[in-house]
C-alpha positions in Angstrom: -59.1 35.4 45.6 -60.3 31.9 44.6 -62.6 30.4 47.0 -61.4 27.4 49.1 -62.0 24.0 47.8 -64.4 22.0 49.9 -63.6 18.7 48.3 -60.3 17.2 47.3 -59.2 18.1 43.8 -58.0 14.6 43.2 -58.4 11.2 45.0 -56.5 11.4 48.3 -53.6 8.8 48.5 -53.0 6.8 51.7 -52.0 9.6 54.0 -49.1 8.3 56.0 -47.2 6.8 53.0 -48.0 9.9 50.9 -46.7 12.3 53.6 -43.5 10.2 54.2 -42.8 10.2 50.4 -43.3 14.0 50.2 -41.0 14.4 53.2 -38.3 12.4 51.5 -38.7 14.3 48.2 -38.6 17.7 49.9 -35.9 16.8 52.4 -33.3 15.8 49.8 -32.2 19.3 48.9 -32.0 20.8 52.4 -30.1 17.7 53.5 -27.6 18.1 50.7 -27.3 21.8 51.4 -25.1 21.5 54.5 -24.2 17.8 55.2 -20.7 18.4 53.8 -19.9 21.6 55.8 -17.9 19.7 58.4 -15.7 18.4 55.5 -14.6 21.9 54.4 -11.0 21.5 55.6 -10.7 18.1 54.0 -12.1 19.5 50.7 -9.7 22.5 50.8 -6.8 20.0 51.1 -8.1 17.6 48.5 -8.7 20.3 45.9 -5.9 22.7 47.0 -8.6 25.3 47.2 -9.1 28.3 49.4 -12.0 28.6 51.9 -13.6 31.2 49.6 -13.6 28.8 46.7 -15.1 26.0 48.8 -17.7 28.4 50.0 -18.9 28.9 46.4 -20.2 25.3 46.5 -22.9 26.6 48.9 -23.5 30.0 47.3 -24.0 28.6 43.8 -26.2 25.8 45.3 -28.6 28.6 46.7 -28.5 30.5 43.4 -29.3 27.4 41.4 -32.3 26.5 43.6 -33.7 30.0 43.5 -33.4 30.3 39.7 -34.5 26.7 38.9 -37.7 27.1 40.9 -39.0 29.9 38.7 -39.2 27.4 35.8 -39.8 24.0 37.6 -43.3 25.1 38.8 -44.6 26.2 35.4 -43.1 23.1 33.7 -45.0 20.9 36.2 -48.2 22.8 35.3 -47.8 21.5 31.8 -46.2 18.0 32.1 -47.5 17.1 35.6 -45.8 16.9 39.0 -44.7 13.3 38.8 -42.5 13.4 35.7 -40.8 16.6 36.7 -40.0 15.3 40.2 -38.7 11.9 38.9 -36.5 13.8 36.4 -35.3 16.1 39.2 -34.5 13.1 41.4 -32.5 11.5 38.6 -30.7 14.8 38.0 -29.9 15.0 41.7 -28.4 11.5 41.6 -26.3 12.5 38.5 -25.1 15.6 40.4 -24.1 13.5 43.4 -22.1 11.2 41.2 -20.4 14.2 39.6 -19.6 15.6 43.1 -17.8 12.3 44.0 -15.9 12.3 40.7 -15.0 16.0 40.6 -11.2 16.5 39.9 -11.2 20.2 40.6 -13.1 22.7 42.8 -14.6 24.2 39.6 -16.0 20.8 38.6 -17.3 20.4 42.2 -19.1 23.7 42.0 -20.7 22.7 38.6 -21.7 19.4 40.1 -23.4 21.1 43.0 -25.4 23.3 40.6 -26.7 20.1 38.9 -27.4 18.6 42.3 -29.3 21.7 43.4 -31.5 21.9 40.3 -32.5 18.3 40.7 -33.2 18.5 44.4 -35.0 21.8 44.0 -37.7 20.0 42.0 -38.8 18.1 45.1 -38.5 21.2 47.3 -40.9 23.3 45.3 -43.3 20.7 43.9 -44.0 18.9 47.2 -46.0 22.0 48.1 -47.9 22.1 44.8 -48.7 18.4 45.1 -50.2 18.9 48.6 -52.4 21.7 47.2 -53.4 19.5 44.3 -54.8 16.9 46.7 -56.2 19.0 49.6 -58.4 22.1 50.1 -56.7 25.2 51.2 -56.9 24.9 55.0 -56.2 21.2 55.0 -53.2 21.9 52.7 -51.8 24.1 55.4 -51.9 21.2 57.9 -50.3 18.8 55.4 -47.6 21.3 54.4 -46.8 21.6 58.1 -46.1 17.9 58.4 -44.0 17.8 55.2 -42.0 20.8 56.5 -41.1 18.9 59.6 -38.8 16.8 57.5 -37.3 19.8 55.9 -36.5 21.3 59.3 -35.0 18.1 60.6 -32.6 17.7 57.7 -30.5 20.9 58.2 -30.5 20.2 62.0 -28.9 16.8 61.8 -27.1 17.1 58.5 -23.9 18.6 59.8 -23.7 16.1 62.7 -24.1 13.2 60.3 -21.6 14.8 57.9 -19.0 15.2 60.6 -19.3 11.5 61.6 -19.0 10.4 58.0 -16.0 12.7 57.4 -14.2 11.3 60.5 -14.6 7.7 59.1 -14.7 8.1 55.3 -13.3 11.5 54.5 -15.0 14.4 52.6 -16.7 12.0 50.2 -18.7 10.3 53.0 -21.5 12.8 53.0 -21.8 12.8 49.2 -22.0 9.0 49.2 -24.9 9.1 51.7 -26.6 11.7 49.5 -26.2 9.5 46.5 -27.7 6.5 48.3 -30.5 8.7 49.7 -31.2 10.1 46.2 -31.3 6.7 44.6 -33.8 5.5 47.2 -36.1 8.6 46.8 -35.9 8.3 43.0 -37.0 4.7 43.0 -39.9 5.4 45.4 -41.0 8.4 43.4 -40.9 6.3 40.2 -42.9 3.4 41.7 -45.3 5.1 44.0 -45.8 8.8 43.4 -49.2 9.5 41.8 -49.8 12.2 39.3 -51.9 14.9 41.1 -52.0 17.8 38.6 -55.5 17.7 37.1 -55.1 21.1 35.4 -52.4 20.3 32.9 -52.0 22.7 30.0 -49.5 23.4 27.3 -46.9 25.9 28.4 -44.4 27.8 26.3 -41.9 30.4 27.4 -44.5 33.1 26.5 -47.2 31.3 28.4 -44.8 30.9 31.4 -44.4 34.7 31.3 -48.1 35.1 31.0 -48.7 32.8 33.9 -46.5 34.9 36.1 -48.1 38.0 34.8 -51.6 36.7 35.7 -50.4 35.6 39.1 -48.8 39.0 39.8 -52.2 40.7 39.3 -53.5 38.8 42.3 -53.0 41.1 45.3 -53.5 38.4 47.9 -50.8 36.3 46.3 -48.3 39.1 47.2 -49.8 39.4 50.6 -49.3 35.7 51.3 -45.8 35.8 49.7 -44.9 38.8 51.9 -46.1 37.0 55.1 -44.0 34.0 54.3 -41.0 35.9 53.1 -40.8 38.2 56.2 -41.2 35.3 58.6 -38.3 33.6 56.8 -36.5 37.0 56.9 -36.3 36.7 60.7 -34.7 33.3 60.4 -32.2 34.2 57.7 -31.2 37.4 59.6 -30.5 35.2 62.6 -28.6 32.7 60.4 -26.4 35.5 59.0 -25.6 37.1 62.4 -25.8 34.6 65.1 -22.4 32.8 64.5 -20.6 36.1 64.4 -22.3 37.4 67.5 -21.9 34.2 69.5 -18.1 34.0 68.7 -17.2 37.7 68.6 -19.4 39.0 71.4 -20.0 36.1 73.8 -16.8 34.2 73.0 -18.6 30.9 72.5 -16.7 27.8 71.2 -17.6 26.3 67.8 -19.0 23.2 69.4 -21.2 25.2 71.8 -22.4 27.4 68.9 -23.3 24.3 66.9 -25.4 23.0 69.9 -27.3 26.2 70.3 -28.0 26.6 66.6 -30.3 23.6 67.0 -32.7 25.7 69.1 -34.3 27.5 66.2 -34.8 24.2 64.3 -36.4 22.6 67.3 -38.8 25.5 67.5 -39.6 25.1 63.8 -40.3 21.4 64.1 -42.6 22.0 67.1 -44.4 24.8 65.1 -44.8 22.5 62.1 -46.3 19.8 64.3 -48.8 22.2 65.9 -49.7 23.4 62.4 -50.3 19.9 61.3 -52.7 19.4 64.2 -54.7 22.6 64.2 -54.4 24.6 61.0 -57.4 23.0 59.3 -59.6 24.1 62.2 -58.0 27.4 62.9 -57.8 28.7 59.3 -54.8 30.1 57.5 -55.3 33.8 58.6 -55.2 32.9 62.3 -52.2 30.6 61.8 -50.3 33.3 59.9 -51.0 35.9 62.6 -50.0 33.4 65.3 -46.7 32.7 63.5 -45.8 36.3 62.9 -46.7 37.4 66.4 -44.7 34.5 67.9 -41.7 35.5 65.8 -42.0 39.2 66.8 -42.2 38.1 70.4 -38.8 36.4 70.0 -37.3 39.6 68.4 -38.8 41.6 71.3 -36.9 39.5 73.8 -33.7 40.2 72.0 -34.4 43.9 71.9 -35.1 44.0 75.6 -32.0 41.9 76.4 -29.9 44.3 74.3 -31.3 47.5 75.8 -30.9 46.2 79.4 -27.5 44.8 78.6 -28.6 41.4 80.1 -27.8 39.1 77.2 -25.5 36.2 77.7 -24.6 33.4 75.2 -27.5 31.1 76.2 -29.9 34.0 76.6 -28.9 35.3 73.1 -30.0 32.0 71.6 -33.2 31.3 73.6 -35.4 33.9 71.8 -34.4 32.1 68.6 -36.7 29.3 69.7 -39.7 31.6 69.2 -38.4 32.7 65.8 -38.3 29.0 64.7 -41.7 28.3 66.4 -43.3 31.3 64.6 -42.0 30.1 61.2 -43.3 26.6 61.9 -46.7 28.0 62.8 -47.2 30.6 60.1 -45.2 29.7 57.0 -47.1 26.5 56.0 -50.4 28.5 56.0 -48.8 31.4 54.1 -47.6 28.9 51.5 -51.0 27.3 51.3 -52.6 30.6 50.8 -50.2 31.6 48.0 -50.6 28.4 46.0 -54.4 28.5 46.5 -54.9 31.8 44.8 -54.9 30.2 41.4 -55.0 26.4 41.7 -54.3 26.1 37.9 -51.0 28.0 38.6 -50.1 26.2 41.8 -46.7 25.1 40.5 -45.9 28.6 39.2 -47.0 30.1 42.5 -44.9 27.7 44.5 -41.8 28.4 42.3 -42.1 32.1 42.7 -42.7 31.9 46.4 -39.6 29.7 46.9 -37.6 32.1 44.7 -38.6 35.1 46.9 -37.9 33.2 50.1 -34.4 32.0 49.1 -33.5 35.2 47.3 -34.5 37.4 50.3 -32.9 35.0 52.7 -29.6 35.1 50.8 -29.7 39.0 50.7 -30.6 39.4 54.4 -28.1 36.9 55.8 -25.3 38.4 53.6 -26.3 42.0 54.7 -26.2 41.1 58.4 -22.9 39.4 58.1 -21.5 42.4 56.2 -22.9 44.9 58.7 -21.3 42.9 61.6 -17.9 42.6 59.9 -17.9 46.3 58.9 -19.0 47.4 62.4 -22.1 49.1 61.1 -24.9 50.2 63.5 -22.6 49.8 66.5 -21.5 46.2 65.7 -22.3 43.4 68.2 -25.8 42.0 68.0 -27.3 45.4 66.9 -27.1 44.9 63.1 -28.9 41.5 63.3 -31.6 42.9 65.7 -32.3 46.0 63.5 -32.7 43.8 60.4 -35.0 41.5 62.4 -37.1 44.4 63.7 -37.6 45.6 60.1 -38.7 42.1 59.0 -41.1 41.9 62.0 -42.8 45.2 61.2 -43.4 44.3 57.6 -44.6 40.8 58.8 -47.2 42.4 61.0 -48.3 44.6 58.1 -48.8 41.5 56.0 -50.9 39.9 58.8 -53.2 43.0 58.7 -53.5 42.7 54.9 -54.3 38.9 55.2 -57.2 39.6 57.5 -58.5 42.5 55.4 -58.3 40.3 52.3 -60.1 37.4 54.0 -62.8 39.8 55.2 -63.3 41.1 51.7 -63.4 37.6 50.2 -66.0 36.6 52.8 -68.2 39.6 52.0 -67.9 38.8 48.3 -69.0 35.2 48.8 -71.9 36.2 50.9 -73.4 38.3 48.2 
């Protein structure tokens, strides 16, 4: 594994303005992801579409982000972070305009794909930019701060979307995203510095070679595994919690929406703590703390289920620790993954995001299917079983992280 950088790889920008800009760039896509969900009924009426057809606007958004990030990272390794992000923000604005103008649900789905590809540039490259500027441990702290914005967006997005829908109809949320996108695009064009100091010509063959080189790095997979399995816990919860809350605990939609904020609050707190202590604690300890905190939350759910003591509120409270663990550990796992090969930071960030989003989509869909098909006894059991599996693999990745760090230290001491 590449040794940590003791000096910045490029001149450090003014920190507050730099972090705020990265938060805006990386928040755009998560904000657009769910701000329109309260408008589903209005969109069904406007397009004479079914709920399943409207749901495809979200499904294809996820797919577009996952696929695009495989290529956006390597492209930024060749042309630089700044031009790719600016182009992505412009594409996001175009996609938002197309959403507003869409005459059919099929056109809306296509516009959402354009919007997702553009917004995905900021989502993946904000991480690579942080690693360009800071050493590995410091990068974990900065990614923690940036991720706070990414956590806030999906928390408040539906509430804002509901308010806009009540006053302006289903287009209200898309108008806000258009305004937000234009603002971020202008700021990126005027103020975002180029941070990639390892530019190199990249062809499709070289992109494939870059991934091949990266895949040979065992610690890259270890860090990716740690990040993915921490996210696994969250996506399993996301796939099962609404069904369990409504079907098992008979909770009203408004009540469910309120409790769904618990995991995001935990994530925000975890990101803040990471920003404060990760540089001193080191990424191995932060990853371990994150995974153990998440597993503790899963353990509370297991105990509550085995003792038949869960209620609606008690079902959601352990989710706070899932979010807290993700906030504590994922930024450090990301920092570790993109630090393995600094010259392939964009490629590493793209692949990491693809694995997280892809695994998350599979896990959440699997839990939802298991619940609806009454597999594993129904109720909360399908969700908990999937979370237990993720927790076990997460702990295995923690052990591998410490073994890898120990071997790296022994190598550097020779």
